[in-house]
C-alpha positions in Angstrom: -11.3 -11.2 -9.9 -10.9 -11.2 -6.1 -8.0 -8.7 -6.5 -10.1 -6.5 -8.8 -12.8 -6.1 -6.1 -10.5 -6.1 -3.1 -7.4 -3.9 -3.7 -5.9 -4.9 -0.4 -5.2 -8.4 -1.9 -3.0 -6.7 -4.5 -1.3 -4.4 -2.1 -0.6 -7.1 0.4 1.1 -9.2 -2.3 3.3 -6.3 -3.1 4.4 -5.9 0.5 2.4 -2.9 1.5 0.9 -2.2 4.9 -2.7 -3.5 4.7 -5.2 -3.4 7.5 -7.7 -6.3 8.2 -11.1 -5.8 9.8 -13.9 -3.4 9.2 -11.5 -0.5 8.4 -9.3 -1.8 5.5 -6.5 0.7 5.3 -3.6 0.5 2.8 -0.3 2.3 3.2 3.4 2.1 3.5 6.3 2.9 5.8 9.4 4.7 4.4 12.6 5.8 6.1 14.6 9.0 5.9 17.7 9.9 7.8 17.0 11.2 11.2 18.8 13.9 13.2 21.5 11.5 14.4 23.4 8.7 12.5 21.7 6.0 14.7 18.2 7.3 14.3 15.9 7.2 11.2 12.7 9.2 10.6 9.9 6.8 9.8 7.3 8.2 7.4 4.1 6.2 7.9 1.3 7.0 5.4 -2.1 5.3 5.4 -5.2 5.7 3.2 -8.8 4.5 3.7 -12.2 5.1 2.4 -14.8 7.5 3.9 -17.4 4.8 3.9 -15.5 2.9 6.6 -16.2 5.6 9.2 -19.4 6.7 10.9 -20.0 10.3 10.0 -22.3 12.5 12.1 -24.1 15.7 11.2 -21.9 18.8 12.1 -23.7 22.1 11.4 -23.9 22.2 7.6 -21.4 19.4 7.1 -20.6 15.8 8.2 -17.7 14.8 10.5 -16.0 11.6 11.6 -13.2 11.0 14.0 -10.7 8.1 14.0 -7.8 7.1 16.2 -4.4 5.8 15.0 -2.4 3.7 17.5 1.2 2.8 16.6 3.5 0.6 18.6 7.1 -0.3 17.9 8.2 -3.5 19.9 11.3 -5.5 20.3 10.4 -8.8 21.7 8.1 -8.1 24.6 9.4 -4.6 25.1 7.4 -1.7 24.0 10.0 0.8 22.6 7.6 3.5 21.4 3.9 4.1 21.3 2.0 6.8 19.6 -1.8 7.6 19.7 -3.3 10.3 17.6 -6.9 11.3 16.9 -7.8 12.6 13.5 -11.0 14.4 12.3 -12.5 14.3 8.8 -15.1 16.8 7.6 -17.0 16.6 4.3 -19.7 18.8 2.8 -22.3 16.3 1.7 -23.8 13.0 2.7 -22.7 11.5 -0.6 -19.1 12.2 0.3 -19.4 10.0 3.4 -20.0 7.0 1.1 -17.0 7.5 -1.1 -15.3 4.2 -1.9 -12.0 5.4 -3.4 -8.9 6.6 -1.5 -10.4 9.6 0.3 -8.7 9.8 3.7 -4.9 10.1 4.1 -3.2 9.8 7.5 0.6 10.4 7.8 3.0 10.9 10.6 6.8 11.3 11.1 8.4 9.4 13.9 12.1 9.2 15.0 13.1 5.6 15.5 16.4 4.2 16.7 18.1 1.7 14.3 17.1 -1.9 15.0 14.6 -4.6 14.3 11.0 -4.1 15.4 7.4 -5.5 15.2 5.2 -2.6 14.1 1.5 -2.7 14.9 -1.0 -0.2 13.6 -4.6 0.0 14.8 -7.2 2.4 13.3 -10.4 2.9 15.3 -13.5 4.6 14.4 -14.4 6.9 17.3 -18.1 7.1 16.4 -18.7 3.5 15.6 -17.4 -0.1 16.1 -15.1 -0.2 13.1 -11.5 -1.3 13.7 -8.6 -2.1 11.3 -5.3 -3.8 12.3 -1.9 -4.5 10.9 1.2 -6.1 12.4 4.5 -6.9 10.7 8.3 -6.8 10.9 10.0 -3.4 10.6 13.7 -3.0 10.0 15.4 0.4 10.7 19.0 0.4 9.3 21.5 3.2 9.8 21.6 5.5 6.8 25.4 6.1 6.9 26.9 8.1 4.0 27.0 7.5 1.2 23.4 6.3 1.2 20.1 6.7 -0.6 16.8 6.6 1.2 13.9 4.5 -0.2 11.9 6.6 -2.6 8.6 8.0 -1.3 5.6 8.5 -3.7 4.1 11.9 -3.0 1.3 14.1 -4.1 3.3 17.2 -3.2 6.6 18.0 -1.5 8.9 20.8 -0.5 12.4 19.2 -0.2 14.3 19.5 3.0 18.0 20.2 3.3 18.5 19.5 7.1 18.3 16.0 8.6 16.8 17.6 11.8 13.9 19.1 9.9 10.5 17.4 9.3 9.8 17.0 5.6 6.9 19.1 4.2 5.1 16.6 2.0 1.8 14.8 1.4 2.6 11.1 0.7 0.8 8.9 -1.8 0.2 6.0 0.7 -0.7 3.5 -2.1 2.1 4.6 -4.4 -0.5 4.4 -7.1 -1.5 6.5 -10.1 -4.5 6.1 -12.3 -3.5 4.9 -15.8 -2.9 7.7 -18.3 -4.0 10.5 -16.1 -1.2 12.1 -14.2 2.5 11.9 -13.4 3.6 9.9 -10.4 6.0 11.9 -8.2 8.7 10.5 -6.0 10.8 12.2 -3.3 14.4 10.8 -2.9 17.1 11.9 -0.4 20.7 11.1 -0.8 23.3 11.4 1.9 27.0 12.2 1.4 27.3 11.1 -2.2 30.8 12.0 -3.4 31.3 14.6 -6.0 31.5 13.2 -9.5 28.9 10.5 -8.8 26.1 10.0 -11.2 22.7 9.2 -9.8 20.8 6.8 -12.1 17.0 6.5 -11.6 14.8 4.1 -13.6 11.2 2.9 -13.6 10.8 -0.8 -14.7 7.5 -2.4 -15.6 6.3 -5.9 -14.5 8.5 -7.5 -17.2 11.5 -5.7 -15.7 11.8 -3.6 -18.8 12.7 0.1 -18.3 9.9 2.5 -19.3 11.5 5.7 -17.9 15.0 6.8 -16.8 17.0 9.8 -15.6 20.6 10.5 -14.8 21.9 13.3 -12.6 25.5 14.3 -12.1 26.5 15.1 -8.4 28.8 18.1 -8.7 29.7 18.4 -5.0 29.6 16.4 -1.8 26.6 17.4 0.4 25.4 15.9 3.6 21.8 15.8 2.4 20.7 16.3 -1.2 17.0 15.9 -2.1 15.5 15.0 -5.6 12.0 15.0 -6.9 11.2 12.8 -9.9 8.0 12.9 -12.0 7.3 9.8 -14.2 5.0 10.9 -17.0 1.8 8.8 -17.5 2.6 8.2 -21.2 5.6 6.1 -20.2 3.7 3.8 -17.8 1.7 0.6 -18.5 -0.9 -1.0 -16.3 0.2 -3.1 -13.4 3.2 -3.3 -11.0 6.3 -1.2 -11.5 9.5 -0.6 -9.6 11.5 2.6 -9.2 15.2 1.9 -8.8 17.7 4.5 -7.7 21.4 3.8 -7.7 24.9 5.2 -8.4 26.3 4.5 -11.8 28.7 1.6 -11.7 27.7 0.8 -8.1 24.5 -1.1 -8.5 21.0 -0.3 -7.3 20.9 1.2 -3.8 17.2 1.9 -3.2 14.0 0.7 -4.8 10.2 1.1 -4.3 7.3 -0.7 -5.8 4.4 1.3 -7.3 1.2 0.5 -9.1 -0.5 1.8 -12.2 -4.3 1.1 -12.0 -7.0 2.0 -14.4 -9.1 3.4 -11.5 -8.6 4.2 -7.9 -11.1 1.5 -7.0 -10.5 -1.1 -9.6 -7.1 -2.8 -10.3 -6.4 -4.8 -13.5 -3.1 -6.6 -14.0 -2.6 -5.5 -17.6 -4.2 -3.8 -20.6 -5.7 -6.9 -22.0 -7.3 -7.8 -18.7 -8.8 -4.3 -18.6 -10.3 -4.7 -22.0 -11.8 -8.1 -21.1 -13.4 -6.6 -17.9 -15.0 -3.9 -20.0 -16.7 -6.2 -22.5 -20.3 -5.2 -21.4 -19.5 -1.6 -20.7 -19.3 -0.3 -24.3 -19.5 -1.3 -27.9 -17.1 -3.9 -29.4 -15.9 -1.2 -31.8 -14.8 1.0 -28.9 -12.9 -1.8 -27.3 -11.3 -2.7 -30.6 -10.2 0.9 -31.0 -8.5 0.7 -27.5 -6.9 -2.6 -28.3 -5.5 -1.3 -31.6 -3.8 1.7 -30.0 -0.1 1.5 -30.2 1.6 1.0 -26.8 2.8 4.6 -26.8 -0.7 5.9 -27.6 -2.6 3.7 -25.1 -2.6 6.2 -22.3 -4.0 9.0 -24.5 -6.6 6.6 -25.9 -7.6 5.6 -22.4 -8.0 9.3 -21.3 -10.2 9.9 -24.3 -12.3 6.8 -23.5 -12.8 8.0 -19.9 -13.9 11.4 -21.1 -16.3 10.1 -23.7 -18.0 7.7 -21.3 -18.1 10.0 -18.2 -21.7 11.2 -17.6 -20.5 14.0 -15.3 -17.0 15.3 -16.3 -17.2 17.9 -13.5 -16.6 15.2 -10.9 -13.3 13.3 -10.4 -15.1 9.9 -10.8 -16.5 8.3 -13.9 -19.9 7.4 -12.4 -20.8 5.2 -15.2 -17.7 3.1 -14.8 -18.1 2.9 -11.1 -21.7 1.8 -11.5 -20.6 -0.8 -14.0 -18.0 -2.4 -11.7 -20.4 -2.3 -8.8 -22.8 -4.4 -10.9 -20.0 -6.6 -12.0 -19.1 -7.3 -8.4 -22.7 -8.1 -7.5 -23.1 -10.3 -10.6 -20.0 -12.3 -9.7 -21.4 -13.1 -6.3 -25.0 -13.8 -7.3 -24.6 -15.9 -10.4 -21.7 -18.2 -9.6 -23.9 -21.2 -9.2 -23.4 -22.2 -12.9 -19.8 -23.4 -12.3 -18.3 -20.3 -14.0 -17.5 -16.8 -12.7 -20.8 -15.1 -12.1 -20.0 -12.0 -14.3 -19.4 -14.3 -17.3 -22.8 -16.0 -17.2 -25.6 -14.7 -19.4 -27.6 -13.7 -16.3 -24.5 -11.8 -15.2 -24.2 -10.1 -18.6 -27.8 -8.9 -18.5 -27.6 -7.8 -14.8 -24.4 -5.8 -15.4 -25.8 -4.1 -18.5 -29.4 -3.4 -17.4 -29.3 -3.6 -13.6 -31.6 -5.5 -11.3 -34.8 -6.7 -13.0 -38.2 -5.4 -11.8 -39.5 -9.0 -11.5 -38.0 -12.5 -11.4 -40.3 -15.5 -12.1 -39.0 -19.0 -11.7 -42.2 -21.0 -12.3 -41.2 -24.2 -14.1 -38.5 -26.7 -13.1 -39.0 -28.1 -16.6 -40.2 -26.1 -19.6 -41.7 -27.8 -22.7 -39.3 -30.7 -22.3 -36.4 -28.4 -21.7 -34.6 -27.6 -18.4 -35.3 -24.9 -15.9 -36.8 -21.6 -17.0 -36.4 -18.2 -15.4 -38.1 -15.0 -16.6 -36.7 -11.5 -15.9 -38.8 -8.4 -16.7 -37.7 -4.8 -17.1 -40.7 -2.5 -17.1 -38.9 0.6 -18.3 -37.7 -1.2 -21.5 -41.0 -3.2 -21.9 -38.7 -6.2 -21.9 -39.2 -9.8 -20.9 -36.2 -12.1 -21.0 -36.2 -15.9 -20.7 -33.2 -17.9 -19.4 -33.4 -21.6 -20.1 -31.2 -24.6 -18.9 -31.4 -26.6 -22.1 -28.9 -29.3 -21.1 -30.2 -29.7 -17.6 -26.7 -29.0 -16.1 -27.6 -25.7 -14.4 -26.2 -23.4 -17.1 -28.9 -20.8 -18.0 -28.8 -19.2 -21.4 -31.0 -16.6 -23.0 -33.3 -18.2 -25.6 -32.7 -16.9 -29.1 -35.7 -14.5 -29.1 -34.7 -13.1 -25.7 -31.1 -12.6 -26.9 -32.3 -10.7 -29.9 -34.6 -8.4 -27.8 -31.8 -7.9 -25.2 -29.3 -6.8 -27.8 -31.9 -4.5 -29.4 -32.4 -2.7 -26.1 -28.6 -2.5 -25.4 -28.0 -1.0 -28.8 -30.7 1.6 -28.3 -29.2 2.5 -24.9 -25.7 2.9 -26.3 -26.9 5.1 -29.2 -28.7 7.4 -26.7 -25.5 8.0 -24.6 
């Protein structure tokens, strides 16, 4: 559950760059061949949420400025330092509160081969927010024949000269939403001999191949770029790895990527996703998803997203985002019963109907029973009673309240 509500936990475990502090950025560092054999080109890509920055009114829009500070150190020696200011402009106040990946920073930096400590600091220039990361950074010599670590990209125009700067927009989280779009990777090879066969495969969390491609190298070229697109129908939820190697010579380069069912919410697998959605829709809808064959699950999930989206014109499913925001709040507020807060009966009601208009906790003991709490929802003309029958602090809806609650929920679902 912690990983669901804080994606940085997942990305940190997978070895990504993750910032701590008020600005919780996520990203990665990849290496391409530099202009000389002893220099690599570091591709640093970070993503963060608009809501971490302090936006200010700017004419008819809203603007924020942040600073990225990079430092490459060897021991106590500062080898290279870079400071860059970036500006973000959005059209509406609502966009300033976006909670998904909405800001991408990337930079290209020539770095001599060697071992470093890389530190990254992101500072909000209009507010107190700061995010920090520090970790080891190894820069090997990419001597031919070699394959660079794959880079997940949103778009790319391949380069053919090691001295050129790549024209690409990186996918800092190397993540794609489940069943929605292909995940693209940019791969460079250096000096592969003619007659080689480049073998690329995507493996799921069980290390089973879900996609593969083989390309014959017909001539020796100093730099040969490749762009791969892994179709969504081939991917399952959770961690994957892209492996690129030469047939008969083993895997040379690999990169982890993630398939999530939302840009904000990460589930480990399909069954976990269905469990998390237990209050979101009808049991029949969840059963239909569960019965979908593995090859049909991505399409079934796309249909489910479309059918439950109150505003298909926006990239978000607002109903799903609202649901998970309530799930997060319920998990925090109702964990006093010794079970995850979202799995309590108060959590179920809160997630389904939202915050009650009134909460009354008048009797420590109710008609010889345990503690009683009353929740009222004015718009539904609904009063619900939670009772601790056993006296162990576990509050349950009494039978009449359960019946009334389910009646309201069924009516709401029919009206959607």
